[in-house]
KOLSEMI-296506 format. One record per residue: x, y, z of N, C-alpha, C in turn. Coordinates in pm, 1 decimal. Layout:
BEGIN
<site><n_x>X</n_x><n_y>Y</n_y><n_z>Z</n_z><ca_x>X</ca_x><ca_y>Y</ca_y><ca_z>Z</ca_z><c_x>X</c_x><c_y>Y</c_y><c_z>Z</c_z></site>
...
END
This chain:
BEGIN
<site><n_x>-14870.6</n_x><n_y>9282.7</n_y><n_z>-3833.1</n_z><ca_x>-14841.8</ca_x><ca_y>9246.9</ca_y><ca_z>-3960.7</ca_z><c_x>-14796.6</c_x><c_y>9381.8</c_y><c_z>-4044.4</c_z></site>
<site><n_x>-14694.7</n_x><n_y>9350.7</n_y><n_z>-4114.7</n_z><ca_x>-14661.7</ca_x><ca_y>9470.9</ca_y><ca_z>-4198.1</ca_z><c_x>-14786.8</c_x><c_y>9433.0</c_y><c_z>-4364.9</c_z></site>
<site><n_x>-14695.8</n_x><n_y>9621.8</n_y><n_z>-4433.8</n_z><ca_x>-14831.0</ca_x><ca_y>9587.4</ca_y><ca_z>-4491.0</ca_z><c_x>-14844.9</c_x><c_y>9514.2</c_y><c_z>-4615.1</c_z></site>
<site><n_x>-14901.2</n_x><n_y>9493.8</n_y><n_z>-4685.6</n_z><ca_x>-14979.9</ca_x><ca_y>9417.9</ca_y><ca_z>-4841.7</ca_z><c_x>-14897.0</c_x><c_y>9455.5</c_y><c_z>-4917.1</c_z></site>
<site><n_x>-14793.0</n_x><n_y>9363.0</n_y><n_z>-5058.1</n_z><ca_x>-14748.3</ca_x><ca_y>9387.7</ca_y><ca_z>-5107.9</ca_z><c_x>-14827.1</c_x><c_y>9386.5</c_y><c_z>-5257.1</c_z></site>
<site><n_x>-14817.3</n_x><n_y>9436.7</n_y><n_z>-5349.3</n_z><ca_x>-14934.9</ca_x><ca_y>9376.0</ca_y><ca_z>-5443.2</ca_z><c_x>-14789.0</c_x><c_y>9286.3</c_y><c_z>-5560.9</c_z></site>
<site><n_x>-14605.5</n_x><n_y>9341.4</n_y><n_z>-5590.4</n_z><ca_x>-14586.2</ca_x><ca_y>9239.1</ca_y><ca_z>-5619.1</ca_z><c_x>-14482.9</c_x><c_y>9140.7</c_y><c_z>-5507.2</c_z></site>
<site><n_x>-14472.6</n_x><n_y>9068.4</n_y><n_z>-5571.7</n_z><ca_x>-14354.1</ca_x><ca_y>8931.1</ca_y><ca_z>-5484.2</ca_z><c_x>-14232.3</c_x><c_y>9003.5</c_y><c_z>-5497.6</c_z></site>
<site><n_x>-14183.7</n_x><n_y>9024.2</n_y><n_z>-5355.2</n_z><ca_x>-14030.3</ca_x><ca_y>9002.7</ca_y><ca_z>-5350.5</ca_z><c_x>-13910.2</c_x><c_y>9001.0</c_y><c_z>-5462.1</c_z></site>
<site><n_x>-13834.8</n_x><n_y>9089.3</n_y><n_z>-5469.2</n_z><ca_x>-13755.9</ca_x><ca_y>9049.1</ca_y><ca_z>-5595.8</ca_z><c_x>-13678.0</c_x><c_y>8918.7</c_y><c_z>-5497.0</c_z></site>
<site><n_x>-13651.6</n_x><n_y>8829.2</n_y><n_z>-5545.7</n_z><ca_x>-13499.5</ca_x><ca_y>8702.2</ca_y><ca_z>-5511.8</ca_z><c_x>-13384.2</c_x><c_y>8771.3</c_y><c_z>-5577.0</c_z></site>
<site><n_x>-13310.3</n_x><n_y>8704.6</n_y><n_z>-5426.8</n_z><ca_x>-13178.6</ca_x><ca_y>8707.3</ca_y><ca_z>-5466.3</ca_z><c_x>-13072.1</c_x><c_y>8567.3</c_y><c_z>-5414.2</c_z></site>
<site><n_x>-12999.1</n_x><n_y>8529.6</n_y><n_z>-5550.7</n_z><ca_x>-12970.0</ca_x><ca_y>8392.2</ca_y><ca_z>-5548.2</ca_z><c_x>-12837.4</c_x><c_y>8395.8</c_y><c_z>-5479.7</c_z></site>
<site><n_x>-12742.9</n_x><n_y>8306.5</n_y><n_z>-5482.8</n_z><ca_x>-12640.2</ca_x><ca_y>8296.7</ca_y><ca_z>-5394.0</ca_z><c_x>-12540.0</c_x><c_y>8347.4</c_y><c_z>-5526.0</c_z></site>
<site><n_x>-12555.3</n_x><n_y>8390.3</n_y><n_z>-5679.2</n_z><ca_x>-12449.4</ca_x><ca_y>8380.5</ca_y><ca_z>-5750.4</ca_z><c_x>-12483.3</c_x><c_y>8562.3</c_y><c_z>-5752.0</c_z></site>
<site><n_x>-12594.3</n_x><n_y>8579.9</n_y><n_z>-5704.6</n_z><ca_x>-12638.6</ca_x><ca_y>8775.5</ca_y><ca_z>-5669.4</ca_z><c_x>-12581.6</c_x><c_y>8777.1</c_y><c_z>-5589.0</c_z></site>
<site><n_x>-12609.0</n_x><n_y>8741.9</n_y><n_z>-5467.3</n_z><ca_x>-12573.5</ca_x><ca_y>8754.7</ca_y><ca_z>-5325.5</ca_z><c_x>-12365.9</c_x><c_y>8777.8</c_y><c_z>-5332.3</c_z></site>
<site><n_x>-12305.0</n_x><n_y>8680.3</n_y><n_z>-5388.5</n_z><ca_x>-12188.6</ca_x><ca_y>8733.3</ca_y><ca_z>-5394.9</ca_z><c_x>-12080.8</c_x><c_y>8789.6</c_y><c_z>-5465.7</c_z></site>
<site><n_x>-12186.0</n_x><n_y>8836.2</n_y><n_z>-5576.4</n_z><ca_x>-12164.5</ca_x><ca_y>8935.0</ca_y><ca_z>-5602.1</ca_z><c_x>-12093.8</c_x><c_y>9135.8</c_y><c_z>-5563.2</c_z></site>
<site><n_x>-12228.0</n_x><n_y>9117.3</n_y><n_z>-5474.2</n_z><ca_x>-12217.3</ca_x><ca_y>9225.7</ca_y><ca_z>-5351.2</ca_z><c_x>-12220.7</c_x><c_y>9227.0</c_y><c_z>-5252.7</c_z></site>
<site><n_x>-12193.1</n_x><n_y>9065.5</n_y><n_z>-5148.4</n_z><ca_x>-12281.0</ca_x><ca_y>9081.2</ca_y><ca_z>-4988.3</ca_z><c_x>-12287.1</c_x><c_y>9202.2</c_y><c_z>-4899.0</c_z></site>
<site><n_x>-12221.8</n_x><n_y>9269.6</n_y><n_z>-4951.6</n_z><ca_x>-12228.1</ca_x><ca_y>9410.5</ca_y><ca_z>-4852.2</ca_z><c_x>-12353.2</c_x><c_y>9480.4</c_y><c_z>-4871.5</c_z></site>
<site><n_x>-12387.2</n_x><n_y>9437.9</n_y><n_z>-4980.2</n_z><ca_x>-12514.6</ca_x><ca_y>9529.0</ca_y><ca_z>-5028.8</ca_z><c_x>-12659.7</c_x><c_y>9494.2</c_y><c_z>-4933.6</c_z></site>
<site><n_x>-12643.7</n_x><n_y>9361.6</n_y><n_z>-4886.0</n_z><ca_x>-12796.3</ca_x><ca_y>9262.9</ca_y><ca_z>-4853.9</ca_z><c_x>-12773.4</c_x><c_y>9274.8</c_y><c_z>-4713.1</c_z></site>
<site><n_x>-12841.8</n_x><n_y>9273.0</n_y><n_z>-4570.5</n_z><ca_x>-12862.3</ca_x><ca_y>9194.9</ca_y><ca_z>-4472.2</ca_z><c_x>-12979.8</c_x><c_y>9131.1</c_y><c_z>-4442.8</c_z></site>
<site><n_x>-13012.1</n_x><n_y>9074.2</n_y><n_z>-4331.6</n_z><ca_x>-13111.4</ca_x><ca_y>8995.6</ca_y><ca_z>-4302.3</ca_z><c_x>-13173.5</c_x><c_y>9084.3</c_y><c_z>-4130.0</c_z></site>
<site><n_x>-13296.3</n_x><n_y>9082.7</n_y><n_z>-4215.7</n_z><ca_x>-13351.6</ca_x><ca_y>9203.5</ca_y><ca_z>-4056.1</ca_z><c_x>-13450.1</c_x><c_y>9130.2</c_y><c_z>-4011.0</c_z></site>
<site><n_x>-13489.9</n_x><n_y>9140.4</n_y><n_z>-3859.3</n_z><ca_x>-13629.8</ca_x><ca_y>9053.4</ca_y><ca_z>-3796.4</ca_z><c_x>-13765.3</c_x><c_y>9157.7</c_y><c_z>-3896.8</c_z></site>
<site><n_x>-13852.6</n_x><n_y>9032.6</n_y><n_z>-3882.0</n_z><ca_x>-13910.1</ca_x><ca_y>9042.6</ca_y><ca_z>-3964.7</ca_z><c_x>-14059.0</c_x><c_y>9127.6</c_y><c_z>-3851.5</c_z></site>
<site><n_x>-13970.7</n_x><n_y>9166.5</n_y><n_z>-3722.1</n_z><ca_x>-14106.3</ca_x><ca_y>9234.0</ca_y><ca_z>-3650.1</ca_z><c_x>-14042.9</c_x><c_y>9347.7</c_y><c_z>-3636.9</c_z></site>
<site><n_x>-13919.9</n_x><n_y>9397.2</n_y><n_z>-3721.7</n_z><ca_x>-13925.2</ca_x><ca_y>9581.7</ca_y><ca_z>-3746.7</ca_z><c_x>-13994.6</c_x><c_y>9658.4</c_y><c_z>-3821.7</c_z></site>
<site><n_x>-14091.3</n_x><n_y>9759.8</n_y><n_z>-3757.9</n_z><ca_x>-14174.9</ca_x><ca_y>9886.8</ca_y><ca_z>-3844.7</ca_z><c_x>-14166.8</c_x><c_y>9851.1</c_y><c_z>-4003.9</c_z></site>
<site><n_x>-14264.7</n_x><n_y>9782.0</n_y><n_z>-4057.2</n_z><ca_x>-14249.5</ca_x><ca_y>9828.3</ca_y><ca_z>-4223.0</ca_z><c_x>-14189.5</c_x><c_y>9726.4</c_y><c_z>-4259.0</c_z></site>
<site><n_x>-14230.4</n_x><n_y>9615.2</n_y><n_z>-4197.1</n_z><ca_x>-14180.1</ca_x><ca_y>9446.1</ca_y><ca_z>-4280.3</ca_z><c_x>-14283.4</c_x><c_y>9442.1</c_y><c_z>-4349.9</c_z></site>
<site><n_x>-14283.5</n_x><n_y>9378.2</n_y><n_z>-4471.4</n_z><ca_x>-14392.8</ca_x><ca_y>9331.2</ca_y><ca_z>-4544.7</ca_z><c_x>-14385.7</c_x><c_y>9167.7</c_y><c_z>-4479.3</c_z></site>
<site><n_x>-14576.1</n_x><n_y>9165.8</n_y><n_z>-4513.5</n_z><ca_x>-14593.8</ca_x><ca_y>9026.7</ca_y><ca_z>-4454.0</ca_z><c_x>-14541.5</c_x><c_y>8933.4</c_y><c_z>-4580.0</c_z></site>
<site><n_x>-14552.3</n_x><n_y>8786.7</n_y><n_z>-4538.8</n_z><ca_x>-14542.2</ca_x><ca_y>8689.9</ca_y><ca_z>-4663.9</ca_z><c_x>-14651.9</c_x><c_y>8689.9</c_y><c_z>-4691.9</c_z></site>
<site><n_x>-14670.9</n_x><n_y>8573.9</n_y><n_z>-4827.0</n_z><ca_x>-14788.2</ca_x><ca_y>8566.2</ca_y><ca_z>-4896.2</ca_z><c_x>-14900.0</c_x><c_y>8528.5</c_y><c_z>-4859.6</c_z></site>
<site><n_x>-14875.6</n_x><n_y>8488.1</n_y><n_z>-4749.7</n_z><ca_x>-15006.4</ca_x><ca_y>8420.1</ca_y><ca_z>-4623.5</ca_z><c_x>-15032.5</c_x><c_y>8506.9</c_y><c_z>-4522.5</c_z></site>
<site><n_x>-15008.7</n_x><n_y>8584.2</n_y><n_z>-4569.6</n_z><ca_x>-15032.5</ca_x><ca_y>8749.7</ca_y><ca_z>-4467.7</ca_z><c_x>-14969.9</c_x><c_y>8688.4</c_y><c_z>-4274.0</c_z></site>
<site><n_x>-14885.7</n_x><n_y>8626.4</n_y><n_z>-4291.6</n_z><ca_x>-14802.8</ca_x><ca_y>8607.4</ca_y><ca_z>-4165.0</ca_z><c_x>-14694.4</c_x><c_y>8673.3</c_y><c_z>-4154.5</c_z></site>
<site><n_x>-14623.3</n_x><n_y>8710.8</n_y><n_z>-4035.5</n_z><ca_x>-14551.0</ca_x><ca_y>8818.6</ca_y><ca_z>-4066.2</ca_z><c_x>-14405.4</c_x><c_y>8737.4</c_y><c_z>-4050.1</c_z></site>
<site><n_x>-14293.9</n_x><n_y>8772.2</n_y><n_z>-4127.7</n_z><ca_x>-14144.8</ca_x><ca_y>8708.7</ca_y><ca_z>-4138.3</ca_z><c_x>-14051.2</c_x><c_y>8682.9</c_y><c_z>-4006.7</c_z></site>
<site><n_x>-13995.1</n_x><n_y>8562.2</n_y><n_z>-3993.8</n_z><ca_x>-13909.5</ca_x><ca_y>8576.6</ca_y><ca_z>-3852.0</ca_z><c_x>-13798.0</c_x><c_y>8663.1</c_y><c_z>-3889.4</c_z></site>
<site><n_x>-13741.5</n_x><n_y>8647.6</n_y><n_z>-4049.8</n_z><ca_x>-13636.2</ca_x><ca_y>8685.2</ca_y><ca_z>-4073.1</ca_z><c_x>-13705.1</c_x><c_y>8711.1</c_y><c_z>-4217.2</c_z></site>
<site><n_x>-13592.0</n_x><n_y>8872.3</n_y><n_z>-4299.1</n_z><ca_x>-13641.9</ca_x><ca_y>8914.2</ca_y><ca_z>-4397.8</ca_z><c_x>-13529.7</c_x><c_y>8960.4</c_y><c_z>-4475.3</c_z></site>
<site><n_x>-13513.0</n_x><n_y>8958.6</n_y><n_z>-4543.7</n_z><ca_x>-13365.5</ca_x><ca_y>9044.3</ca_y><ca_z>-4697.9</ca_z><c_x>-13371.2</c_x><c_y>9132.7</c_y><c_z>-4658.3</c_z></site>
<site><n_x>-13318.8</n_x><n_y>9239.9</n_y><n_z>-4697.0</n_z><ca_x>-13316.3</ca_x><ca_y>9409.8</ca_y><ca_z>-4748.8</ca_z><c_x>-13175.9</c_x><c_y>9403.2</c_y><c_z>-4827.2</c_z></site>
<site><n_x>-13239.3</n_x><n_y>9516.1</n_y><n_z>-4905.5</n_z><ca_x>-13109.8</ca_x><ca_y>9515.5</ca_y><ca_z>-5025.3</ca_z><c_x>-13088.7</c_x><c_y>9683.8</c_y><c_z>-4994.5</c_z></site>
<site><n_x>-12961.9</n_x><n_y>9684.7</n_y><n_z>-4921.2</n_z><ca_x>-12988.6</ca_x><ca_y>9873.8</ca_y><ca_z>-4862.1</ca_z><c_x>-12899.2</c_x><c_y>9928.5</c_y><c_z>-5046.0</c_z></site>
<site><n_x>-12859.6</n_x><n_y>9897.7</n_y><n_z>-5148.5</n_z><ca_x>-12909.6</ca_x><ca_y>9960.8</ca_y><ca_z>-5240.8</ca_z><c_x>-13032.2</c_x><c_y>10022.0</c_y><c_z>-5300.4</c_z></site>
<site><n_x>-13104.5</n_x><n_y>9912.9</n_y><n_z>-5301.5</n_z><ca_x>-13243.0</ca_x><ca_y>10008.4</ca_y><ca_z>-5343.3</ca_z><c_x>-13360.7</c_x><c_y>10028.8</c_y><c_z>-5232.1</c_z></site>
<site><n_x>-13326.8</n_x><n_y>10009.6</n_y><n_z>-5115.6</n_z><ca_x>-13378.1</ca_x><ca_y>10047.9</ca_y><ca_z>-4969.8</ca_z><c_x>-13503.9</c_x><c_y>9988.8</c_y><c_z>-4996.0</c_z></site>
<site><n_x>-13464.6</n_x><n_y>9850.2</n_y><n_z>-5027.8</n_z><ca_x>-13615.7</ca_x><ca_y>9735.9</ca_y><ca_z>-5023.9</ca_z><c_x>-13598.4</c_x><c_y>9641.4</c_y><c_z>-4999.8</c_z></site>
<site><n_x>-13713.3</n_x><n_y>9525.3</n_y><n_z>-4946.9</n_z><ca_x>-13674.4</ca_x><ca_y>9359.1</ca_y><ca_z>-4868.6</ca_z><c_x>-13708.2</c_x><c_y>9290.1</c_y><c_z>-5034.6</c_z></site>
<site><n_x>-13638.0</n_x><n_y>9225.3</n_y><n_z>-4965.5</n_z><ca_x>-13616.2</ca_x><ca_y>9042.6</ca_y><ca_z>-5074.7</ca_z><c_x>-13582.9</c_x><c_y>8974.0</c_y><c_z>-5043.1</c_z></site>
<site><n_x>-13623.5</n_x><n_y>8869.2</n_y><n_z>-5091.9</n_z><ca_x>-13654.6</ca_x><ca_y>8771.9</ca_y><ca_z>-5079.8</ca_z><c_x>-13517.0</c_x><c_y>8679.5</c_y><c_z>-5124.5</c_z></site>
<site><n_x>-13441.1</n_x><n_y>8590.6</n_y><n_z>-4998.0</n_z><ca_x>-13320.0</ca_x><ca_y>8521.8</ca_y><ca_z>-5015.1</ca_z><c_x>-13362.2</c_x><c_y>8358.1</c_y><c_z>-5053.6</c_z></site>
<site><n_x>-13260.5</n_x><n_y>8349.0</n_y><n_z>-5173.5</n_z><ca_x>-13284.4</ca_x><ca_y>8207.9</ca_y><ca_z>-5150.8</ca_z><c_x>-13229.9</c_x><c_y>8086.0</c_y><c_z>-5025.6</c_z></site>
<site><n_x>-13255.4</n_x><n_y>7996.4</n_y><n_z>-5044.2</n_z><ca_x>-13241.2</ca_x><ca_y>7908.4</ca_y><ca_z>-4920.5</ca_z><c_x>-13064.7</c_x><c_y>7920.3</c_y><c_z>-4858.0</c_z></site>
<site><n_x>-12981.3</n_x><n_y>7890.6</n_y><n_z>-4964.2</n_z><ca_x>-12874.0</ca_x><ca_y>7883.4</ca_y><ca_z>-4971.5</ca_z><c_x>-12789.8</c_x><c_y>8020.2</c_y><c_z>-4868.6</c_z></site>
<site><n_x>-12843.6</n_x><n_y>8105.5</n_y><n_z>-4951.6</n_z><ca_x>-12833.7</ca_x><ca_y>8259.6</ca_y><ca_z>-4906.6</ca_z><c_x>-12891.0</c_x><c_y>8321.4</c_y><c_z>-4784.0</c_z></site>
<site><n_x>-12991.3</n_x><n_y>8273.7</n_y><n_z>-4722.3</n_z><ca_x>-13033.6</ca_x><ca_y>8258.0</ca_y><ca_z>-4589.1</ca_z><c_x>-12997.3</c_x><c_y>8198.9</c_y><c_z>-4500.1</c_z></site>
<site><n_x>-12959.4</n_x><n_y>8081.3</n_y><n_z>-4520.3</n_z><ca_x>-12901.3</ca_x><ca_y>7982.6</ca_y><ca_z>-4426.6</ca_z><c_x>-12693.4</c_x><c_y>8067.6</c_y><c_z>-4411.2</c_z></site>
<site><n_x>-12647.4</n_x><n_y>8135.6</n_y><n_z>-4472.6</n_z><ca_x>-12522.0</ca_x><ca_y>8208.8</ca_y><ca_z>-4500.9</ca_z><c_x>-12540.6</c_x><c_y>8293.2</c_y><c_z>-4390.4</c_z></site>
<site><n_x>-12638.7</n_x><n_y>8375.4</n_y><n_z>-4409.9</n_z><ca_x>-12656.8</ca_x><ca_y>8481.8</ca_y><ca_z>-4332.2</ca_z><c_x>-12703.6</c_x><c_y>8471.1</c_y><c_z>-4173.6</c_z></site>
<site><n_x>-12757.0</n_x><n_y>8366.4</n_y><n_z>-4177.9</n_z><ca_x>-12802.0</ca_x><ca_y>8320.5</ca_y><ca_z>-4056.7</ca_z><c_x>-12681.7</c_x><c_y>8220.5</c_y><c_z>-3943.3</c_z></site>
<site><n_x>-12581.0</n_x><n_y>8214.2</n_y><n_z>-4038.6</n_z><ca_x>-12474.6</ca_x><ca_y>8121.4</ca_y><ca_z>-3930.4</ca_z><c_x>-12397.2</c_x><c_y>8229.4</c_y><c_z>-3912.5</c_z></site>
<site><n_x>-12417.2</n_x><n_y>8369.8</n_y><n_z>-4014.3</n_z><ca_x>-12299.1</ca_x><ca_y>8501.3</ca_y><ca_z>-3938.9</ca_z><c_x>-12363.3</c_x><c_y>8558.5</c_y><c_z>-3844.5</c_z></site>
<site><n_x>-12492.8</n_x><n_y>8611.7</n_y><n_z>-3870.6</n_z><ca_x>-12559.8</ca_x><ca_y>8619.2</ca_y><ca_z>-3703.2</ca_z><c_x>-12526.1</c_x><c_y>8540.3</c_y><c_z>-3624.4</c_z></site>
<site><n_x>-12534.9</n_x><n_y>8421.1</n_y><n_z>-3596.3</n_z><ca_x>-12507.8</ca_x><ca_y>8321.6</ca_y><ca_z>-3523.9</ca_z><c_x>-12330.6</c_x><c_y>8342.6</c_y><c_z>-3473.9</c_z></site>
<site><n_x>-12242.7</n_x><n_y>8359.0</n_y><n_z>-3565.0</n_z><ca_x>-12145.8</ca_x><ca_y>8384.1</ca_y><ca_z>-3535.7</ca_z><c_x>-12087.3</c_x><c_y>8508.6</c_y><c_z>-3430.9</c_z></site>
<site><n_x>-12202.9</n_x><n_y>8620.5</n_y><n_z>-3469.0</n_z><ca_x>-12143.5</ca_x><ca_y>8739.0</ca_y><ca_z>-3419.2</ca_z><c_x>-12209.5</c_x><c_y>8746.0</c_y><c_z>-3286.5</c_z></site>
<site><n_x>-12330.6</n_x><n_y>8660.0</n_y><n_z>-3277.7</n_z><ca_x>-12372.9</ca_x><ca_y>8655.9</ca_y><ca_z>-3154.7</ca_z><c_x>-12275.2</c_x><c_y>8565.1</c_y><c_z>-3061.5</c_z></site>
<site><n_x>-12210.9</n_x><n_y>8487.1</n_y><n_z>-3087.8</n_z><ca_x>-12136.6</ca_x><ca_y>8407.6</ca_y><ca_z>-3017.8</ca_z><c_x>-11954.5</c_x><c_y>8479.8</c_y><c_z>-2980.4</c_z></site>
<site><n_x>-11952.7</n_x><n_y>8594.7</n_y><n_z>-3021.1</n_z><ca_x>-11854.6</ca_x><ca_y>8652.1</ca_y><ca_z>-3041.6</ca_z><c_x>-11811.3</c_x><c_y>8739.3</c_y><c_z>-2930.6</c_z></site>
END
C-alpha cells in the first residue's frame, strides 16, 4: 500500500492532456511510492506528471486513451 496523502491528486482532463501529451504517463499502481486511493486501496494504474514529478488523476477519457496506447504497444 502506498503512502497516505493529505491532499487529493491533481486531476488532468483531456484538454489539459492534449496541450502536452508527452508530459504524462500511466504507471502501475504496484510501483514503489505510488499513493493509495482515497479508500486505502492500491491503484491498478495511476497517472504521473513528468514535469512536476508527481502522481495525478486522469479523467476517464484520458485514462482510456492511455490504456489503449499501452495495449497497442504491447501488441506490436
